[in-house]
ChimeraX commands (.cxc) that place a marker at each C-alpha (Angstrom):
marker #1 position -76.91,-26.90,6.42 radius 0.5
marker #1 position -75.65,-25.02,3.30 radius 0.5
marker #1 position -77.71,-25.61,0.36 radius 0.5
marker #1 position -75.74,-27.37,-2.43 radius 0.5
marker #1 position -77.27,-27.37,-5.88 radius 0.5
marker #1 position -75.81,-29.88,-8.24 radius 0.5
marker #1 position -77.01,-30.67,-11.78 radius 0.5
marker #1 position -77.93,-34.19,-12.95 radius 0.5
marker #1 position -74.64,-34.40,-14.76 radius 0.5
marker #1 position -72.60,-33.23,-11.72 radius 0.5
marker #1 position -74.55,-35.81,-9.56 radius 0.5
marker #1 position -73.69,-38.53,-12.05 radius 0.5
marker #1 position -69.92,-37.70,-11.79 radius 0.5
marker #1 position -70.20,-37.47,-7.93 radius 0.5
marker #1 position -71.84,-40.83,-7.79 radius 0.5
marker #1 position -68.72,-42.43,-9.43 radius 0.5
marker #1 position -66.47,-40.64,-7.03 radius 0.5
marker #1 position -68.58,-41.64,-3.96 radius 0.5
marker #1 position -68.44,-45.24,-5.06 radius 0.5
marker #1 position -64.71,-45.27,-5.73 radius 0.5
marker #1 position -63.77,-43.02,-2.74 radius 0.5
marker #1 position -61.37,-41.19,-4.88 radius 0.5
marker #1 position -60.84,-40.94,-8.62 radius 0.5
marker #1 position -58.83,-39.33,-11.43 radius 0.5
marker #1 position -60.61,-37.84,-14.40 radius 0.5
marker #1 position -59.82,-41.01,-16.37 radius 0.5
marker #1 position -61.49,-43.13,-13.54 radius 0.5
marker #1 position -64.52,-41.01,-13.78 radius 0.5
marker #1 position -64.65,-41.28,-17.58 radius 0.5
marker #1 position -64.25,-45.04,-17.39 radius 0.5
marker #1 position -67.10,-45.26,-14.81 radius 0.5
marker #1 position -69.62,-43.45,-16.97 radius 0.5
marker #1 position -72.37,-45.47,-18.70 radius 0.5
marker #1 position -72.28,-42.94,-21.61 radius 0.5
marker #1 position -69.38,-41.48,-23.61 radius 0.5
marker #1 position -68.34,-38.03,-22.65 radius 0.5
marker #1 position -65.26,-36.06,-23.64 radius 0.5
marker #1 position -62.33,-36.27,-21.18 radius 0.5
marker #1 position -62.06,-32.55,-21.23 radius 0.5
marker #1 position -65.63,-32.08,-20.33 radius 0.5
marker #1 position -65.41,-34.25,-17.31 radius 0.5
marker #1 position -62.06,-32.54,-16.31 radius 0.5
marker #1 position -63.68,-29.12,-16.49 radius 0.5
marker #1 position -66.78,-30.26,-14.45 radius 0.5
marker #1 position -64.54,-31.72,-11.75 radius 0.5
marker #1 position -62.56,-28.58,-11.57 radius 0.5
marker #1 position -65.80,-26.63,-11.17 radius 0.5
marker #1 position -67.02,-29.12,-8.39 radius 0.5
marker #1 position -63.72,-28.43,-6.67 radius 0.5
marker #1 position -63.21,-24.64,-7.00 radius 0.5
marker #1 position -66.77,-23.21,-7.22 radius 0.5
marker #1 position -69.11,-25.70,-5.65 radius 0.5
marker #1 position -66.66,-26.92,-3.12 radius 0.5
marker #1 position -67.92,-30.52,-3.01 radius 0.5
marker #1 position -64.60,-32.12,-4.10 radius 0.5
marker #1 position -61.01,-31.77,-2.97 radius 0.5
marker #1 position -58.06,-32.55,-5.36 radius 0.5
marker #1 position -54.52,-33.62,-4.76 radius 0.5
marker #1 position -51.79,-33.68,-7.46 radius 0.5
marker #1 position -50.34,-37.02,-7.89 radius 0.5
marker #1 position -47.85,-37.22,-10.70 radius 0.5
marker #1 position -49.35,-35.58,-13.80 radius 0.5
marker #1 position -52.88,-36.12,-12.60 radius 0.5
marker #1 position -55.28,-34.88,-10.00 radius 0.5
marker #1 position -56.98,-37.29,-7.62 radius 0.5
marker #1 position -60.42,-36.12,-6.57 radius 0.5
marker #1 position -62.00,-36.88,-3.28 radius 0.5
marker #1 position -65.48,-36.00,-2.05 radius 0.5
marker #1 position -65.72,-33.31,0.68 radius 0.5
marker #1 position -69.42,-33.96,1.29 radius 0.5
marker #1 position -71.29,-37.20,1.66 radius 0.5
marker #1 position -73.99,-38.53,-0.56 radius 0.5
marker #1 position -76.29,-38.15,2.46 radius 0.5
marker #1 position -75.46,-34.44,2.73 radius 0.5
marker #1 position -76.24,-33.81,-0.94 radius 0.5
marker #1 position -79.44,-35.93,-0.73 radius 0.5
marker #1 position -80.63,-33.96,2.29 radius 0.5
marker #1 position -79.92,-30.67,0.52 radius 0.5
marker #1 position -81.86,-31.80,-2.47 radius 0.5
marker #1 position -84.79,-33.07,-0.52 radius 0.5
marker #1 position -84.95,-29.87,1.63 radius 0.5
marker #1 position -85.05,-27.90,-1.58 radius 0.5
marker #1 position -87.89,-29.97,-3.04 radius 0.5
marker #1 position -89.79,-29.63,0.16 radius 0.5
marker #1 position -89.36,-25.92,0.31 radius 0.5
marker #1 position -90.03,-25.09,-3.37 radius 0.5
marker #1 position -92.73,-27.64,-4.41 radius 0.5
marker #1 position -94.31,-28.99,-1.29 radius 0.5
marker #1 position -95.05,-25.91,0.84 radius 0.5
marker #1 position -92.33,-26.93,3.24 radius 0.5
marker #1 position -94.35,-29.77,4.47 radius 0.5
marker #1 position -92.42,-32.93,5.51 radius 0.5
marker #1 position -95.57,-35.18,5.29 radius 0.5
marker #1 position -96.21,-34.03,1.73 radius 0.5
marker #1 position -92.68,-34.92,0.87 radius 0.5
marker #1 position -92.87,-38.39,2.20 radius 0.5
marker #1 position -96.37,-38.97,0.80 radius 0.5
marker #1 position -95.18,-37.89,-2.69 radius 0.5
marker #1 position -92.10,-40.20,-2.49 radius 0.5
marker #1 position -94.21,-43.15,-1.49 radius 0.5
marker #1 position -97.33,-42.61,-3.63 radius 0.5
marker #1 position -96.38,-44.64,-6.71 radius 0.5
marker #1 position -93.99,-47.08,-5.03 radius 0.5
marker #1 position -94.42,-50.79,-4.67 radius 0.5
marker #1 position -93.52,-51.26,-1.02 radius 0.5
marker #1 position -92.37,-54.68,0.26 radius 0.5
marker #1 position -93.29,-55.97,3.75 radius 0.5
marker #1 position -89.68,-55.01,4.86 radius 0.5
marker #1 position -90.13,-51.48,3.57 radius 0.5
marker #1 position -93.46,-51.09,5.34 radius 0.5
marker #1 position -91.93,-52.48,8.54 radius 0.5
marker #1 position -88.95,-49.94,8.31 radius 0.5
marker #1 position -91.38,-47.06,7.69 radius 0.5
marker #1 position -93.58,-48.12,10.69 radius 0.5
marker #1 position -90.45,-48.29,12.88 radius 0.5
marker #1 position -89.33,-44.85,11.79 radius 0.5
marker #1 position -92.82,-43.45,12.56 radius 0.5
marker #1 position -92.86,-45.19,15.90 radius 0.5
marker #1 position -89.40,-43.71,16.70 radius 0.5
marker #1 position -90.61,-40.17,15.87 radius 0.5
marker #1 position -93.68,-40.62,17.98 radius 0.5
marker #1 position -91.63,-41.75,20.97 radius 0.5
marker #1 position -89.45,-38.64,20.62 radius 0.5
marker #1 position -92.49,-36.24,21.27 radius 0.5
marker link #1:1,2 radius 0.2
marker link #1:2,3 radius 0.2
marker link #1:3,4 radius 0.2
marker link #1:4,5 radius 0.2
marker link #1:5,6 radius 0.2
marker link #1:6,7 radius 0.2
marker link #1:7,8 radius 0.2
marker link #1:8,9 radius 0.2
marker link #1:9,10 radius 0.2
marker link #1:10,11 radius 0.2
marker link #1:11,12 radius 0.2
marker link #1:12,13 radius 0.2
marker link #1:13,14 radius 0.2
marker link #1:14,15 radius 0.2
marker link #1:15,16 radius 0.2
marker link #1:16,17 radius 0.2
marker link #1:17,18 radius 0.2
marker link #1:18,19 radius 0.2
marker link #1:19,20 radius 0.2
marker link #1:20,21 radius 0.2
marker link #1:21,22 radius 0.2
marker link #1:22,23 radius 0.2
marker link #1:23,24 radius 0.2
marker link #1:24,25 radius 0.2
marker link #1:25,26 radius 0.2
marker link #1:26,27 radius 0.2
marker link #1:27,28 radius 0.2
marker link #1:28,29 radius 0.2
marker link #1:29,30 radius 0.2
marker link #1:30,31 radius 0.2
marker link #1:31,32 radius 0.2
marker link #1:32,33 radius 0.2
marker link #1:33,34 radius 0.2
marker link #1:34,35 radius 0.2
marker link #1:35,36 radius 0.2
marker link #1:36,37 radius 0.2
marker link #1:37,38 radius 0.2
marker link #1:38,39 radius 0.2
marker link #1:39,40 radius 0.2
marker link #1:40,41 radius 0.2
marker link #1:41,42 radius 0.2
marker link #1:42,43 radius 0.2
marker link #1:43,44 radius 0.2
marker link #1:44,45 radius 0.2
marker link #1:45,46 radius 0.2
marker link #1:46,47 radius 0.2
marker link #1:47,48 radius 0.2
marker link #1:48,49 radius 0.2
marker link #1:49,50 radius 0.2
marker link #1:50,51 radius 0.2
marker link #1:51,52 radius 0.2
marker link #1:52,53 radius 0.2
marker link #1:53,54 radius 0.2
marker link #1:54,55 radius 0.2
marker link #1:55,56 radius 0.2
marker link #1:56,57 radius 0.2
marker link #1:57,58 radius 0.2
marker link #1:58,59 radius 0.2
marker link #1:59,60 radius 0.2
marker link #1:60,61 radius 0.2
marker link #1:61,62 radius 0.2
marker link #1:62,63 radius 0.2
marker link #1:63,64 radius 0.2
marker link #1:64,65 radius 0.2
marker link #1:65,66 radius 0.2
marker link #1:66,67 radius 0.2
marker link #1:67,68 radius 0.2
marker link #1:68,69 radius 0.2
marker link #1:69,70 radius 0.2
marker link #1:70,71 radius 0.2
marker link #1:71,72 radius 0.2
marker link #1:72,73 radius 0.2
marker link #1:73,74 radius 0.2
marker link #1:74,75 radius 0.2
marker link #1:75,76 radius 0.2
marker link #1:76,77 radius 0.2
marker link #1:77,78 radius 0.2
marker link #1:78,79 radius 0.2
marker link #1:79,80 radius 0.2
marker link #1:80,81 radius 0.2
marker link #1:81,82 radius 0.2
marker link #1:82,83 radius 0.2
marker link #1:83,84 radius 0.2
marker link #1:84,85 radius 0.2
marker link #1:85,86 radius 0.2
marker link #1:86,87 radius 0.2
marker link #1:87,88 radius 0.2
marker link #1:88,89 radius 0.2
marker link #1:89,90 radius 0.2
marker link #1:90,91 radius 0.2
marker link #1:91,92 radius 0.2
marker link #1:92,93 radius 0.2
marker link #1:93,94 radius 0.2
marker link #1:94,95 radius 0.2
marker link #1:95,96 radius 0.2
marker link #1:96,97 radius 0.2
marker link #1:97,98 radius 0.2
marker link #1:98,99 radius 0.2
marker link #1:99,100 radius 0.2
marker link #1:100,101 radius 0.2
marker link #1:101,102 radius 0.2
marker link #1:102,103 radius 0.2
marker link #1:103,104 radius 0.2
marker link #1:104,105 radius 0.2
marker link #1:105,106 radius 0.2
marker link #1:106,107 radius 0.2
marker link #1:107,108 radius 0.2
marker link #1:108,109 radius 0.2
marker link #1:109,110 radius 0.2
marker link #1:110,111 radius 0.2
marker link #1:111,112 radius 0.2
marker link #1:112,113 radius 0.2
marker link #1:113,114 radius 0.2
marker link #1:114,115 radius 0.2
marker link #1:115,116 radius 0.2
marker link #1:116,117 radius 0.2
marker link #1:117,118 radius 0.2
marker link #1:118,119 radius 0.2
marker link #1:119,120 radius 0.2
marker link #1:120,121 radius 0.2
marker link #1:121,122 radius 0.2
marker link #1:122,123 radius 0.2
marker link #1:123,124 radius 0.2
view
């Protein structure tokens, strides 16, 4: 899979578009929890379309409507793969252990983890 590196700010904008399915610049501005300039959001969405190729845009009237080309899961996988490679010696177990180390896991969480491990063991 192609590695896609997005900044925290870009991920914040993508999160809004993923939730909405499609959005104009104004929709994204309205969905932000902090105040950002319309032109800053517009410039970043354009970059995500033309350079990073994670958004598509269609002209509707005087505005562009942005739609995600990649899923949240694809970006998540790319980020996790990069973390694993750069910080954790490319070790899947270290990645999982680091993610879980400081978490309060419910019994449902533990059951889901056990089921996932069992599924992996049965594949071998």
